[in-house]
N, C-alpha and C positions, 0 to 999 in steps of 0.2 A: 390534418394536424392540429391537433385541438392546443396543443400549448402553443400557439401562435395566434389563436382568437379565443378567448373565455367563452366569448358570446356562440360559440357551437358546440359546447357542452352542454347536453341536456340530463345528465342524472350525476348524481353524486360520485359513483365508481367511475365515470368517466374524467372527472374532475381529480381525482385521485390517481387515474393513470397519466393523466395530462401534468398534474404537479412531479411524479415520477421523474418524467421526461424531461421538465424543467430542472430538477436536481440534477439529471444525467448531464445536462447540457450549460449547468450552471447557470440558468437563465433566473436569476433573482428577481429582475423586474415581474415577469411573470408569476413565479411565486408569491411576490407581493399583491400584486391585482388581483391573484386566485383566493387571498386571504382574507378574511372578515376585516373591516374597514377598523374595528376596537381592537386588533392582535396581530397588526402590522408592524414590523421591525422599523428601528430606529436605522440612519443610515450608517451608523457605525457596526450595529448588528447584521445588515444586511451586506456590509464589505466581510465582514467574518464568515458568515453564512458561504459568501461566494469562495473564497479562500479555502475553506473546508469543503464544499462539495468538489472542487477542482481538485483535491488534494488526496481524495478516494476513487476507487476504481467501483463502479457501481456494476452489479451483477445479475440481478433481477429482482421485479417483483411478482408477489404473489399476493392476491386478493383472495381473502380466506371465506368473506361472508359481507354480504350488503345486505342493509335494513332499510325499509322505507325508501329506496332510492330509486322511487318512480318518478317520472318528470314533471306530472303535476303535484307533486307535493313539494312542501316549503322545508322540511327536514329530511336527514338521511343520515344513516351511518354507514362506515365501511371499516373492517378489519381487515390489515394487510401486513407482510412482513416484507421489508426492503433488506435485500441481501447485497453487501458490498465488503471490500477489501480495505484496510486503512491499516498501514506500517505492516503489510504482508500477513495480516490476520483478517480472518473472517468474520465478521460483524453482522446482525441483525437487529434492525429496527422493527419491532413488532408492537402495532397500535392499533386501537379501534378509534378511529376518528369522525369526527361529527361535522356535517356540513348543513349548511341552511342556504337561504336564497337572501341573496342583498342586491339591490338596484337591479332587479330581474334576470340574475343569472345567480349560479351556485359558487359558493367560495367555502372553504376551509375555515371550521370555526373553532375545533380545539380537540385534543385528544383527552378521550375520556377512560 
């Protein structure tokens, strides 16, 4: 279970999937750890994120495309859709995410 140990993640797609699991489990500590240090949330933002992740029902993750997502590279991109219910309405996050290596492991950098 990659969302318990970031050092077991070897590709950006694996990291994306582990971050989705962390959203489902409201594991904000892992979300912070798996995000680039320059982009981490404040304590207040992390608390708000945890409340939000607990308030929605996560349905499924669709990985649409992975680019440059090999273990031996330094950057990669993953396009995905995350489906969830919020206030009984189906919602979709559709994002192209950029990942890079920091301190020897993959981290989420930004939406592009």
